[in-house]
KOLBATOR-833530 format. One line per field, with one value per atom (N, C-alpha, C): x, y negated, z negated; atom name; residue number from 1. Coordinates in nm, 3 decimals. Each point is the difference from the previous one (the first is absolute). Example, Ala and Ser with C-alpha at 12.3 -4.5 7.8 and 13.67 -1.06 7.14 Angstrom:
xx = 1.319 -0.089 0.090 -0.035 0.082 -0.077
yy = 0.569 -0.119 -0.120 -0.105 -0.119 -0.109
zz = -0.780 0.000 0.000 0.072 -0.006 -0.073
a = N CA C N CA C
k = 1 1 1 2 2 2
END
This chain:
xx = 9.548 0.037 -0.124 -0.004 -0.112 0.047 -0.088 0.029 -0.114 0.035 -0.098 0.015 -0.097 0.006 -0.077 0.068 -0.063 0.018 -0.102 0.002 -0.063 0.035 -0.067 -0.004 0.119 0.012 -0.015 0.050 -0.011 0.044 0.111 0.063 -0.087 -0.099 -0.088 0.064 0.069 0.074 -0.091 -0.110 -0.089 -0.059 -0.044 -0.057 0.107 0.122 0.108 0.034 0.006 0.030 -0.103 -0.127 -0.107 0.015 0.028 0.013 0.123 0.112 0.121 -0.020 -0.073 -0.028 -0.084 -0.100 -0.084 0.081 0.084 0.085 0.088 0.058 0.087 -0.073 -0.128 -0.079 -0.055 -0.046 -0.071 0.094 0.103 0.089 0.144 0.057 0.135 0.107 -0.026 0.098 -0.009 -0.103 -0.021 0.103 0.045 0.091 -0.085 0.018 -0.077 0.058 -0.089 0.040 -0.098 0.053 -0.083 -0.035 -0.124 -0.050 -0.008 0.075 0.009 -0.087 0.025 -0.062 0.021 0.125 0.035 -0.013 0.041 0.003 -0.113 -0.030 -0.098 0.075 -0.015 0.057 -0.097 0.050 -0.087 -0.014 0.067 -0.013 -0.094 -0.117 -0.099 0.042 -0.061 0.028 -0.032 -0.101 -0.040 0.105 0.084 0.101 0.136 0.009 0.127 0.030 0.104 0.035 0.151 0.070 0.144 0.081 -0.066 0.071 0.064 0.126 0.070 0.013 -0.050 0.001 0.124 0.069 0.130 -0.004 -0.109 -0.008 -0.110 0.023 -0.104 -0.124 0.020 -0.115 -0.089 0.052 -0.080 -0.095 0.027 -0.075 -0.067 0.026 -0.057 -0.026 -0.092 -0.026 0.091 0.066 0.087 -0.008 -0.102 -0.015 0.119 0.035 0.110 -0.025 0.103 -0.009 -0.053 -0.054 -0.060 0.104 0.105 0.102 0.062 0.014 0.061 -0.085 -0.128 -0.088 0.010 0.060 0.007 0.123 -0.002 0.113 -0.016 -0.101 -0.034 0.022 0.020 0.013 -0.133 0.005 -0.124 0.027 -0.104 0.002 -0.043 0.018 -0.040 -0.142 -0.068 -0.133 0.005 -0.115 -0.007 0.043 -0.020 0.045 0.153 0.066 0.147 0.052 -0.066 0.043 -0.010 -0.108 -0.017 0.101 0.029 0.099 0.136 0.041 0.127 -0.003 -0.113 -0.014 0.015 -0.053 -0.005 0.109 0.076 0.098 0.139 0.064 0.140 0.089 -0.048 0.071 0.117 0.100 0.110 -0.006 -0.119 -0.017 0.004 0.061 0.010 -0.136 -0.104 -0.132 -0.046 0.031 -0.041 0.068 0.126 0.069 -0.065 -0.039 -0.068 -0.131 -0.074 -0.127 0.026 0.102 0.028 0.036 0.058 0.042 -0.103 -0.115 -0.104 -0.042 -0.010 -0.037 -0.148 -0.032 -0.140 -0.078 0.070 -0.065 0.097 -0.057 0.076 -0.075 0.070 -0.063 0.028 -0.105 0.015 -0.069 0.072 -0.058 -0.093 0.045 -0.076 -0.110 -0.022 -0.102 0.066 -0.067 0.050 -0.057 0.086 -0.042 0.020 -0.105 0.006 -0.104 0.025 -0.088 -0.143 -0.016 -0.133 -0.035 0.085 -0.027 0.040 0.050 0.047 -0.114 -0.121 -0.115 -0.119 -0.109 -0.114 -0.057 -0.034 -0.052 -0.117 0.005 -0.101 -0.013 0.088 -0.004 0.088 0.000 0.086 0.133 0.110 0.130 0.009 0.053 0.013 0.114 -0.003 0.096 0.144 0.021 0.138 0.053 -0.088 0.041 0.026 -0.091 0.011 0.105 0.026 0.099 -0.035 -0.128 -0.043 0.013 0.041 0.011 -0.141 -0.025 -0.137 -0.050 0.089 -0.043 0.065 -0.083 0.048 -0.058 0.087 -0.042 0.027 -0.095 0.018 -0.077 0.007 -0.073 -0.065 0.028 -0.035 -0.144 -0.100 -0.139 -0.055 0.078 -0.039 -0.122 -0.016 -0.109 0.045 -0.030 0.030 -0.091 0.058 -0.078 0.082 -0.072 0.071 -0.089 0.065 -0.074 0.068 -0.080 0.049 -0.037 0.099 -0.027 -0.077 0.020 -0.068 -0.137 -0.045 -0.131 0.019 -0.059 0.013 -0.058 0.067 -0.040 -0.033 -0.082 -0.031 0.121 0.013 0.107 -0.055 0.063 -0.031 0.129 -0.007 0.120 0.021 0.126 0.044 -0.036 -0.027 -0.030 0.090 0.083 0.087 -0.081 0.046 -0.061 0.103 -0.036 0.093 -0.014 0.111 -0.001 0.005 -0.092 0.008 0.110 0.016 0.104 -0.037 -0.124 -0.044 0.082 0.038 0.074 -0.076 0.072 -0.061 0.071 -0.079 0.050 -0.054 0.090 -0.039 0.047 -0.094 0.031 0.005 0.113 0.020 -0.075 -0.064 -0.068 0.099 -0.042 0.087 0.021 0.121 0.030 -0.066 0.017 -0.061 -0.152 -0.060 -0.146 -0.065 0.043 -0.067 0.078 0.131 0.087 -0.010 -0.005 -0.011 0.138 0.014 0.121 -0.039 0.094 -0.031 0.107 -0.042 0.093 -0.005 0.116 0.012 0.086 -0.056 0.074 0.029 0.122 0.038 -0.003 0.027 0.002 -0.140 -0.097 -0.137 -0.082 0.063 -0.065 -0.133 0.010 -0.117 0.028 -0.106 0.006 -0.099 0.035 -0.090 -0.002 -0.114 -0.016 -0.011 0.077 0.002 -0.028 -0.054 -0.032 0.030 0.093 0.038 -0.102 -0.018 -0.093 0.064
yy = -3.162 0.104 0.048 0.130 0.057 0.044 -0.020 0.036 0.085 0.109 0.081 -0.039 -0.071 -0.050 0.093 0.050 0.092 -0.053 0.021 -0.055 0.096 -0.017 0.070 0.151 0.058 0.146 0.063 -0.064 0.047 0.146 0.034 0.133 0.113 -0.030 0.103 0.063 0.111 0.067 0.042 0.067 0.050 -0.112 -0.107 -0.113 -0.065 -0.015 -0.060 0.087 0.129 0.090 -0.016 -0.009 -0.016 -0.132 -0.108 -0.131 -0.004 0.053 0.000 0.084 0.110 0.082 -0.077 -0.073 -0.077 -0.113 -0.066 -0.104 0.060 0.116 0.066 0.035 0.034 0.034 -0.123 -0.099 -0.114 -0.113 -0.024 -0.114 0.038 0.097 0.046 -0.108 -0.103 -0.107 -0.108 0.008 -0.102 0.014 -0.113 -0.001 0.007 0.106 0.017 -0.092 -0.071 -0.092 0.013 0.008 0.016 -0.134 -0.004 -0.121 0.016 0.094 0.013 0.109 0.028 0.109 0.134 0.024 0.130 0.106 -0.034 0.093 -0.028 0.099 -0.016 -0.004 -0.110 -0.012 0.064 0.088 0.070 -0.073 -0.114 -0.082 -0.115 -0.002 -0.103 -0.134 -0.105 -0.135 -0.007 0.074 -0.003 0.064 0.086 0.070 -0.069 -0.118 -0.073 -0.054 0.054 -0.044 -0.022 -0.009 -0.022 0.129 0.114 0.128 0.020 0.046 0.037 0.152 0.062 0.145 0.044 0.106 0.035 0.066 0.065 0.072 -0.060 -0.007 -0.047 0.088 0.128 0.091 -0.034 -0.078 -0.044 -0.114 -0.069 -0.122 0.000 0.101 -0.004 0.140 0.008 0.124 0.005 0.112 0.017 0.147 0.035 0.139 0.045 0.129 0.050 -0.033 -0.055 -0.035 -0.139 -0.067 -0.132 -0.105 -0.007 -0.104 0.013 0.121 0.022 -0.059 -0.021 -0.059 -0.152 -0.060 -0.146 -0.052 0.015 -0.040 -0.141 -0.069 -0.131 -0.110 -0.124 -0.110 -0.031 -0.055 -0.035 -0.115 -0.078 -0.097 0.073 -0.065 0.064 -0.043 0.090 -0.029 -0.005 -0.014 -0.005 0.132 0.114 0.127 0.005 -0.045 -0.002 -0.097 -0.114 -0.095 0.062 0.075 0.062 0.113 0.077 0.107 -0.058 -0.109 -0.064 -0.054 -0.056 -0.059 0.104 0.120 0.097 0.107 0.005 0.107 -0.043 0.088 -0.020 0.100 0.057 0.103 -0.060 0.085 -0.041 0.074 0.055 0.074 -0.096 0.042 -0.087 -0.049 0.081 -0.042 -0.126 -0.013 -0.121 -0.123 0.011 -0.114 -0.034 0.103 -0.024 -0.074 0.039 -0.067 -0.143 -0.018 -0.131 -0.106 0.041 -0.100 -0.020 0.066 -0.024 -0.147 -0.068 -0.141 -0.020 -0.116 -0.033 -0.029 -0.049 -0.037 0.020 0.015 0.008 -0.079 -0.030 -0.064 0.086 0.026 0.070 -0.081 -0.037 -0.075 -0.112 -0.077 -0.116 0.031 0.126 0.039 0.030 -0.040 0.024 0.131 0.083 0.123 -0.020 0.023 -0.010 0.096 0.058 0.106 -0.048 -0.110 -0.053 -0.012 0.050 -0.012 -0.138 -0.084 -0.133 -0.103 0.038 -0.090 0.081 -0.067 0.072 0.107 0.112 0.117 -0.039 0.043 -0.025 -0.147 -0.086 -0.140 -0.029 -0.123 -0.045 -0.048 0.029 -0.047 -0.152 -0.060 -0.145 -0.048 -0.127 -0.058 0.015 -0.002 0.015 0.142 0.096 0.136 0.010 -0.052 0.014 -0.092 -0.112 -0.094 -0.050 0.001 -0.048 0.100 0.123 0.102 0.035 -0.002 0.021 0.144 0.097 0.140 0.071 0.058 0.068 0.141 0.098 0.140 0.040 0.073 0.045 0.129 0.049 0.119 -0.030 0.085 -0.017 0.037 -0.042 0.024 0.134 0.073 0.133 -0.006 -0.110 -0.004 -0.081 0.053 -0.073 -0.121 -0.114 -0.123 -0.102 -0.101 -0.111 -0.122 -0.116 -0.126 -0.100 -0.091 -0.111 -0.130 -0.080 -0.126 0.020 0.112 0.028 0.064 0.026 0.061 0.148 0.089 0.144 0.039 0.094 0.048 0.150 0.051 0.144 0.085 0.115 0.095 0.115 0.026 0.117 0.076 0.131 0.082 0.042 0.016 0.050 -0.093 -0.126 -0.097 -0.121 -0.030 -0.118 -0.129 -0.086 -0.130 -0.106 -0.087 -0.108 -0.112 -0.041 -0.106 -0.136 -0.088 -0.137 -0.077 -0.124 -0.082 -0.045 0.024 -0.033 0.080 -0.058 0.077 0.126 0.112 0.130 0.067 0.066 0.081 0.141 0.099 0.136 0.099 0.080 0.105 0.132 0.070 0.125 0.119 -0.016 0.112 0.085 0.122 0.085 0.135 0.051 0.136 0.098 -0.024 0.091 -0.005 0.114 0.018 -0.032 -0.105 -0.041 0.032 0.022 0.027 -0.109 -0.124 -0.115 -0.059 -0.059 -0.073 -0.100 -0.085 -0.106 -0.008 -0.006 -0.021 -0.148 -0.065 -0.140 -0.008 -0.051 -0.023 -0.149 -0.037 -0.141 -0.065 0.077 -0.058 -0.039 0.088 -0.030 -0.068 -0.015 -0.057 0.072 0.133 0.081 0.083 0.029 0.093 0.112 0.121 0.114 0.072 -0.001 0.076 0.148 0.082 0.142 0.080 0.122 0.090 0.141 0.068 0.137 0.098 0.111 0.104 0.078
zz = 1.641 -0.094 -0.075 -0.028 -0.073 -0.139 -0.096 -0.139 -0.054 -0.067 -0.073 -0.146 -0.053 -0.136 -0.092 -0.103 -0.094 -0.141 -0.082 -0.135 -0.098 -0.126 -0.111 0.021 0.007 0.012 -0.139 -0.102 -0.138 -0.016 0.065 -0.010 0.054 0.084 0.054 0.124 -0.021 0.107 0.114 -0.030 0.104 0.086 -0.065 0.076 0.087 -0.053 0.078 0.121 -0.018 0.112 0.112 -0.037 0.101 0.074 -0.072 0.063 0.091 -0.047 0.083 0.126 -0.011 0.118 0.100 -0.048 0.092 0.064 -0.076 0.058 0.109 -0.027 0.098 0.128 -0.009 0.118 0.072 -0.079 0.057 0.041 -0.080 0.025 -0.035 0.071 -0.036 0.011 0.080 0.017 -0.109 -0.084 -0.103 -0.112 -0.050 -0.115 -0.126 -0.078 -0.123 -0.107 -0.067 -0.106 -0.115 -0.123 -0.119 -0.063 -0.051 -0.066 -0.152 -0.056 -0.144 -0.059 -0.128 -0.074 0.070 0.038 0.057 -0.108 -0.121 -0.111 -0.099 -0.081 -0.108 -0.133 -0.073 -0.133 -0.098 -0.086 -0.095 -0.133 -0.013 -0.121 0.034 -0.061 0.032 -0.059 0.051 -0.052 -0.149 -0.044 -0.141 -0.091 0.057 -0.080 0.002 0.060 0.003 -0.140 -0.062 -0.135 -0.015 0.112 -0.004 0.003 -0.006 0.004 0.136 0.000 0.123 0.002 0.104 0.012 0.076 -0.047 0.057 0.137 0.035 0.128 0.087 0.130 0.090 -0.007 -0.023 -0.010 -0.120 -0.095 -0.115 0.038 0.110 0.030 0.138 0.082 0.134 0.054 0.095 0.071 0.121 0.019 0.116 0.043 0.079 0.042 0.085 -0.005 0.084 0.147 0.066 0.142 0.028 -0.102 0.022 0.037 -0.079 0.022 0.139 0.050 0.133 0.113 -0.025 0.102 0.005 -0.101 -0.011 0.074 0.131 0.084 0.057 -0.041 0.056 -0.104 0.047 -0.095 -0.066 -0.119 -0.070 -0.096 -0.022 -0.108 -0.128 -0.114 -0.126 -0.036 -0.070 -0.052 -0.151 -0.061 -0.145 -0.064 0.069 -0.055 -0.009 0.105 -0.002 -0.106 -0.016 -0.102 -0.139 -0.026 -0.131 -0.022 0.105 -0.011 -0.042 0.064 -0.034 -0.143 -0.039 -0.133 -0.112 0.020 -0.110 0.007 0.109 0.015 -0.044 -0.075 -0.037 0.072 0.107 0.075 0.077 0.026 0.087 0.133 0.032 0.125 0.119 0.112 0.118 0.051 -0.015 0.047 -0.072 -0.127 -0.073 0.060 0.037 0.063 0.133 0.076 0.129 -0.022 -0.102 -0.031 -0.048 -0.083 -0.059 0.104 0.112 0.099 0.112 -0.010 0.101 -0.007 0.113 -0.004 -0.032 -0.055 -0.029 0.129 0.100 0.126 0.115 0.119 0.125 0.106 0.106 0.116 0.122 0.079 0.128 0.107 0.102 0.112 -0.046 -0.099 -0.046 -0.099 -0.032 -0.097 -0.134 -0.107 -0.135 -0.053 -0.061 -0.066 -0.150 -0.077 -0.147 -0.055 -0.117 -0.048 -0.027 -0.071 -0.026 -0.148 -0.088 -0.144 -0.053 0.088 -0.041 -0.009 0.037 -0.012 -0.053 -0.042 -0.059 0.093 -0.060 0.071 0.090 0.126 0.103 0.038 -0.047 0.037 0.121 0.042 0.109 -0.057 0.069 -0.050 0.004 -0.106 -0.002 0.091 0.033 0.093 -0.048 -0.132 -0.048 0.023 0.024 0.034 0.151 0.080 0.145 0.059 -0.064 0.052 0.139 0.034 0.130 0.113 -0.029 0.103 0.048 0.131 0.049 -0.003 -0.027 -0.001 -0.118 -0.087 -0.119 -0.005 -0.025 -0.018 -0.144 -0.060 -0.139 -0.022 -0.123 -0.044 -0.133 -0.101 -0.140 -0.035 0.075 -0.041 0.049 0.079 0.049 0.093 0.070 0.098 0.122 0.116 0.123 0.008 0.033 0.009 0.078 0.051 0.061 -0.002 0.004 -0.001 0.090 0.050 0.082 -0.070 -0.029 -0.069 -0.128 -0.069 -0.126 0.014 0.122 0.023 0.036 -0.080 0.025 0.134 0.066 0.131 -0.009 0.092 -0.004 0.038 -0.065 0.028 0.082 0.112 0.082 0.020 -0.015 0.015 0.144 0.036 0.131 0.116 -0.029 0.106 -0.016 0.101 -0.010 -0.015 -0.088 -0.024 0.033 0.092 0.036 -0.101 -0.059 -0.099 0.067 -0.034 0.053 -0.073 0.033 -0.063 -0.141 -0.041 -0.135 -0.102 -0.113 -0.101 -0.040 -0.001 -0.030 -0.116 -0.084 -0.111 0.023 0.005 0.037 -0.107 -0.050 -0.098 0.075 -0.008 0.074 -0.059 -0.116 -0.064 -0.078 -0.037 -0.080 0.065 -0.017 0.044 -0.096 -0.132 -0.097 0.011 -0.004 0.002 0.135 0.070 0.123 0.128 -0.014 0.116 0.107 -0.046 0.091 0.026 0.117 0.036 0.109 0.037 0.095 0.107 0.125 0.111 0.037 -0.007 0.039 0.123 0.110 0.124 0.007 -0.030 -0.006 0.138 0.105 0.135 0.046 -0.024 0.043 -0.111 -0.118 -0.119 -0.029 -0.007 -0.035 -0.124 -0.074 -0.111 0.029 -0.045 0.013 -0.133 -0.067 -0.123 0.036 -0.069 0.029 -0.127 0.022 -0.112 0.046 -0.070 0.036 -0.059 0.069 -0.048 -0.113
a = N CA C N CA C N CA C N CA C N CA C N CA C N CA C N CA C N CA C N CA C N CA C N CA C N CA C N CA C N CA C N CA C N CA C N CA C N CA C N CA C N CA C N CA C N CA C N CA C N CA C N CA C N CA C N CA C N CA C N CA C N CA C N CA C N CA C N CA C N CA C N CA C N CA C N CA C N CA C N CA C N CA C N CA C N CA C N CA C N CA C N CA C N CA C N CA C N CA C N CA C N CA C N CA C N CA C N CA C N CA C N CA C N CA C N CA C N CA C N CA C N CA C N CA C N CA C N CA C N CA C N CA C N CA C N CA C N CA C N CA C N CA C N CA C N CA C N CA C N CA C N CA C N CA C N CA C N CA C N CA C N CA C N CA C N CA C N CA C N CA C N CA C N CA C N CA C N CA C N CA C N CA C N CA C N CA C N CA C N CA C N CA C N CA C N CA C N CA C N CA C N CA C N CA C N CA C N CA C N CA C N CA C N CA C N CA C N CA C N CA C N CA C N CA C N CA C N CA C N CA C N CA C N CA C N CA C N CA C N CA C N CA C N CA C N CA C N CA C N CA C N CA C N CA C N CA C N CA C N CA C N CA C N CA C N CA C N CA C N CA C N CA C N CA C N CA C N CA C N CA C N CA C N CA C N CA C N CA C N CA C N CA C N CA C N CA C N CA C N CA C N CA C N CA C N CA C N CA C N CA C N CA C N CA C N CA C N CA C N CA C N CA C N CA C N CA C N CA C N CA C N CA C N CA C N CA C N CA C N CA C N CA C N CA C N CA C N CA C N CA C N CA C N CA C N CA C N CA C N CA C N CA C N CA C N CA C N CA C N CA C N CA C N CA C N CA C N CA C N CA C N CA C N CA C N CA C N CA C N CA C
k = 1 1 1 2 2 2 3 3 3 4 4 4 5 5 5 6 6 6 7 7 7 8 8 8 9 9 9 10 10 10 11 11 11 12 12 12 13 13 13 14 14 14 15 15 15 16 16 16 17 17 17 18 18 18 19 19 19 20 20 20 21 21 21 22 22 22 23 23 23 24 24 24 25 25 25 26 26 26 27 27 27 28 28 28 29 29 29 30 30 30 31 31 31 32 32 32 33 33 33 34 34 34 35 35 35 36 36 36 37 37 37 38 38 38 39 39 39 40 40 40 41 41 41 42 42 42 43 43 43 44 44 44 45 45 45 46 46 46 47 47 47 48 48 48 49 49 49 50 50 50 51 51 51 52 52 52 53 53 53 54 54 54 55 55 55 56 56 56 57 57 57 58 58 58 59 59 59 60 60 60 61 61 61 62 62 62 63 63 63 64 64 64 65 65 65 66 66 66 67 67 67 68 68 68 69 69 69 70 70 70 71 71 71 72 72 72 73 73 73 74 74 74 75 75 75 76 76 76 77 77 77 78 78 78 79 79 79 80 80 80 81 81 81 82 82 82 83 83 83 84 84 84 85 85 85 86 86 86 87 87 87 88 88 88 89 89 89 90 90 90 91 91 91 92 92 92 93 93 93 94 94 94 95 95 95 96 96 96 97 97 97 98 98 98 99 99 99 100 100 100 101 101 101 102 102 102 103 103 103 104 104 104 105 105 105 106 106 106 107 107 107 108 108 108 109 109 109 110 110 110 111 111 111 112 112 112 113 113 113 114 114 114 115 115 115 116 116 116 117 117 117 118 118 118 119 119 119 120 120 120 121 121 121 122 122 122 123 123 123 124 124 124 125 125 125 126 126 126 127 127 127 128 128 128 129 129 129 130 130 130 131 131 131 132 132 132 133 133 133 134 134 134 135 135 135 136 136 136 137 137 137 138 138 138 139 139 139 140 140 140 141 141 141 142 142 142 143 143 143 144 144 144 145 145 145 146 146 146 147 147 147 148 148 148 149 149 149 150 150 150 151 151 151 152 152 152 153 153 153 154 154 154 155 155 155 156 156 156 157 157 157 158 158 158 159 159 159 160 160 160 161 161 161 162 162 162 163 163 163 164 164 164 165 165 165 166 166 166 167 167 167 168 168 168 169 169 169 170 170 170 171 171 171 172 172 172 173 173 173 174 174 174 175 175 175 176 176 176 177 177 177 178 178 178 179 179 179 180 180 180 181 181 181 182 182 182 183 183 183 184 184 184 185 185 185 186 186 186 187 187 187 188 188 188 189 189 189 190 190 190 191 191 191 192 192 192 193 193 193 194 194 194 195 195 195
END
């Protein structure tokens, strides 16, 4: 099975359209899966004071047509967690965001956003639970490591993963238009970047 993993869209409609178009051309059979931060919360961590805002438009960016493109499953990121925390809306979209899982498993690989451990660090064992392959986002940069050792990133070239535990960051859709193709059958990853 093939998976197109996308992360950190942050409500960027134009970047998402470019990435989805490339996925459709390059890997139309891949199941698209989100790694969190689909939306951009407009309330910063510094402004958290217990206020509940009545409308989703008060707390998040949602360009016209953006929500209609989110037809794929996704885990939640720190942006979604903050949106739920500060919103008092009864809009159906808030319920959809609130029930996004923190993690998923696909073909033995763990999907988690990445804000659960220190920025740019390696996930601790209590996060990975011994799963040998972890995919995440959060830092907005494509990266991967084997056994905790960073490896070089090359775009558009399949990389065969050895049996060594691997941690893979899919990069960000916003600003970079990056995504990751994971072929579970051949155990390969391909870092991709849309024009």
